[in-house]
PALUMGU-277429 format. One record per residue (C-alpha): x, y, z negated; residue in one letter; chain; residue number from 1. Coordinates in nm, 2 decimals, always signed. Example, Ala and Ser with C-alpha at 12.3 -4.5 7.8 and 13.67 -1.06 7.14 Angstrom:
# residues 2
- xx|yy|zz|residu|chaine|num
- +1.23|-0.45|-0.78|a|A|1 .
- +1.37|-0.11|-0.71|s|A|2 .
//
This chain:
# residues 148
- xx|yy|zz|residu|chaine|num
- +5.39|+0.24|+6.51|m|A|1 .
- +5.17|-0.07|+6.46|i|A|2 .
- +5.19|-0.42|+6.60|a|A|3 .
- +4.93|-0.69|+6.55|l|A|4 .
- +5.10|-1.01|+6.65|l|A|5 .
- +4.94|-1.34|+6.71|q|A|6 .
- +5.13|-1.66|+6.76|r|A|7 .
- +4.98|-1.82|+7.07|v|A|8 .
- +5.01|-2.13|+7.28|s|A|9 .
- +4.90|-1.91|+7.57|s|A|10 .
- +4.77|-1.56|+7.64|a|A|11 .
- +4.68|-1.35|+7.94|s|A|12 .
- +4.55|-1.00|+8.04|v|A|13 .
- +4.31|-0.95|+8.33|v|A|14 .
- +4.23|-0.60|+8.48|v|A|15 .
- +3.97|-0.58|+8.76|d|A|16 .
- +3.96|-0.95|+8.80|g|A|17 .
- +4.34|-0.98|+8.84|v|A|18 .
- +4.57|-1.14|+8.59|t|A|19 .
- +4.84|-0.88|+8.53|i|A|20 .
- +5.03|-1.05|+8.24|g|A|21 .
- +5.04|-1.41|+8.11|a|A|22 .
- +5.26|-1.61|+7.88|i|A|23 .
- +5.27|-1.97|+7.75|d|A|24 .
- +5.39|-2.02|+7.39|a|A|25 .
- +5.50|-1.71|+7.21|g|A|26 .
- +5.35|-1.39|+7.07|l|A|27 .
- +5.06|-1.18|+7.20|m|A|28 .
- +5.12|-0.84|+7.05|v|A|29 .
- +4.88|-0.55|+7.03|l|A|30 .
- +5.09|-0.23|+7.02|v|A|31 .
- +4.98|+0.11|+6.90|c|A|32 .
- +5.17|+0.44|+6.87|a|A|33 .
- +5.05|+0.67|+6.59|e|A|34 .
- +5.07|+1.05|+6.58|r|A|35 .
- +5.42|+1.17|+6.52|n|A|36 .
- +5.58|+0.84|+6.61|d|A|37 .
- +5.91|+0.86|+6.81|t|A|38 .
- +6.15|+0.62|+6.97|e|A|39 .
- +6.30|+0.56|+6.63|k|A|40 .
- +5.97|+0.40|+6.51|e|A|41 .
- +5.95|+0.20|+6.83|a|A|42 .
- +6.30|+0.07|+6.79|d|A|43 .
- +6.24|-0.03|+6.43|a|A|44 .
- +5.91|-0.21|+6.52|l|A|45 .
- +6.07|-0.40|+6.80|l|A|46 .
- +6.36|-0.51|+6.59|t|A|47 .
- +6.12|-0.64|+6.32|k|A|48 .
- +5.90|-0.80|+6.58|l|A|49 .
- +6.18|-0.99|+6.76|l|A|50 .
- +6.32|-1.12|+6.43|g|A|51 .
- +5.99|-1.19|+6.25|y|A|52 .
- +5.99|-1.56|+6.16|r|A|53 .
- +5.65|-1.71|+6.25|v|A|54 .
- +5.75|-2.03|+6.43|f|A|55 .
- +5.81|-2.36|+6.26|a|A|56 .
- +6.15|-2.50|+6.21|d|A|57 .
- +6.22|-2.88|+6.20|d|A|58 .
- +6.09|-2.89|+5.84|a|A|59 .
- +5.76|-2.73|+5.94|g|A|60 .
- +5.84|-2.39|+5.77|k|A|61 .
- +5.80|-2.06|+5.94|m|A|62 .
- +6.17|-1.99|+5.98|n|A|63 .
- +6.21|-1.92|+6.35|r|A|64 .
- +6.15|-1.60|+6.54|s|A|65 .
- +6.03|-1.55|+6.90|v|A|66 .
- +6.39|-1.48|+6.98|t|A|67 .
- +6.50|-1.82|+6.83|d|A|68 .
- +6.23|-2.01|+7.02|t|A|69 .
- +6.27|-1.80|+7.34|q|A|70 .
- +5.90|-1.78|+7.36|g|A|71 .
- +5.71|-1.53|+7.57|g|A|72 .
- +5.60|-1.18|+7.46|l|A|73 .
- +5.27|-1.04|+7.59|l|A|74 .
- +5.26|-0.67|+7.49|l|A|75 .
- +4.92|-0.51|+7.51|v|A|76 .
- +4.86|-0.14|+7.44|p|A|77 .
- +4.58|-0.09|+7.18|q|A|78 .
- +4.53|+0.26|+7.04|f|A|79 .
- +4.23|+0.15|+6.83|t|A|80 .
- +4.47|-0.01|+6.58|l|A|81 .
- +4.53|+0.34|+6.45|a|A|82 .
- +4.16|+0.40|+6.37|a|A|83 .
- +4.06|+0.56|+6.04|d|A|84 .
- +3.77|+0.34|+5.92|t|A|85 .
- +3.76|+0.47|+5.56|k|A|86 .
- +3.43|+0.64|+5.58|s|A|87 .
- +3.11|+0.63|+5.79|g|A|88 .
- +3.02|+0.38|+6.06|t|A|89 .
- +3.22|+0.53|+6.35|r|A|90 .
- +3.60|+0.51|+6.36|p|A|91 .
- +3.81|+0.82|+6.39|s|A|92 .
- +4.11|+0.80|+6.62|f|A|93 .
- +4.29|+1.11|+6.50|t|A|94 .
- +4.57|+0.90|+6.35|p|A|95 .
- +4.65|+0.76|+6.70|a|A|96 .
- +4.92|+0.93|+6.92|a|A|97 .
- +4.79|+1.16|+7.20|a|A|98 .
- +4.74|+0.96|+7.52|p|A|99 .
- +5.06|+1.10|+7.69|a|A|100 .
- +5.27|+1.02|+7.38|d|A|101 .
- +5.11|+0.67|+7.35|g|A|102 .
- +5.19|+0.59|+7.71|l|A|103 .
- +5.55|+0.72|+7.68|r|A|104 .
- +5.61|+0.52|+7.36|l|A|105 .
- +5.44|+0.20|+7.49|f|A|106 .
- +5.65|+0.22|+7.81|n|A|107 .
- +5.97|+0.28|+7.60|y|A|108 .
- +5.88|-0.02|+7.38|f|A|109 .
- +5.83|-0.25|+7.68|v|A|110 .
- +6.16|-0.13|+7.84|e|A|111 .
- +6.35|-0.20|+7.52|q|A|112 .
- +6.18|-0.54|+7.48|a|A|113 .
- +6.27|-0.63|+7.83|r|A|114 .
- +6.64|-0.54|+7.76|s|A|115 .
- +6.65|-0.76|+7.46|k|A|116 .
- +6.41|-1.06|+7.54|h|A|117 .
- +6.39|-1.29|+7.83|q|A|118 .
- +6.01|-1.32|+7.89|t|A|119 .
- +5.81|-1.00|+7.85|v|A|120 .
- +5.47|-0.95|+8.01|q|A|121 .
- +5.23|-0.66|+7.95|t|A|122 .
- +4.88|-0.52|+7.96|g|A|123 .
- +4.80|-0.19|+8.13|q|A|124 .
- +4.78|+0.13|+7.93|f|A|125 .
- +4.44|+0.30|+7.96|g|A|126 .
- +4.28|+0.01|+8.15|a|A|127 .
- +3.97|-0.19|+8.06|d|A|128 .
- +4.15|-0.52|+7.98|m|A|129 .
- +4.02|-0.86|+7.92|k|A|130 .
- +4.26|-1.03|+7.68|v|A|131 .
- +4.24|-1.41|+7.64|s|A|132 .
- +4.45|-1.61|+7.40|l|A|133 .
- +4.47|-1.94|+7.22|t|A|134 .
- +4.59|-1.85|+6.87|n|A|135 .
- +4.83|-2.12|+6.74|d|A|136 .
- +4.76|-2.18|+6.37|g|A|137 .
- +4.59|-1.93|+6.36|p|A|138 .
- +4.88|-1.71|+6.27|v|A|139 .
- +4.83|-1.33|+6.28|t|A|140 .
- +5.04|-1.06|+6.12|f|A|141 .
- +5.02|-0.68|+6.10|w|A|142 .
- +5.35|-0.49|+6.13|l|A|143 .
- +5.37|-0.12|+6.08|q|A|144 .
- +5.65|+0.14|+6.06|t|A|145 .
- +5.60|+0.43|+5.83|n|A|146 .
- +5.28|+0.30|+5.69|a|A|147 .
- +5.06|+0.60|+5.60|k|A|148 .
//
């Protein structure tokens, strides 16, 4: 699984003109399931995400996680993160999980996140989403389980 996380001062997701998810300070995370991923990869990615130190401590060093800061999590499904862009000018999405598996793993990821973290908002799988954010830093990291 893949997560592209961005430290934000705020972020939101709009579908059909309606805000369906929004957070203040925290992490906006694009989440992608790859072919052959299971709940094991989802659990590993969530553990890493919740503990990843991207927020400043009192000395200004990145030593605090979203768990430490009790910041918000905005989890947004994004299958295009799995795109194969090695050749040509059109991405191939064969590395991405099939839609049914992607939905199942995204829902599992969200359920597990909500059981471990106080503030979790989401985008909508398969929807045309408008994602807005104010990247704080900017700070952006790519996390991946079982990098291929």
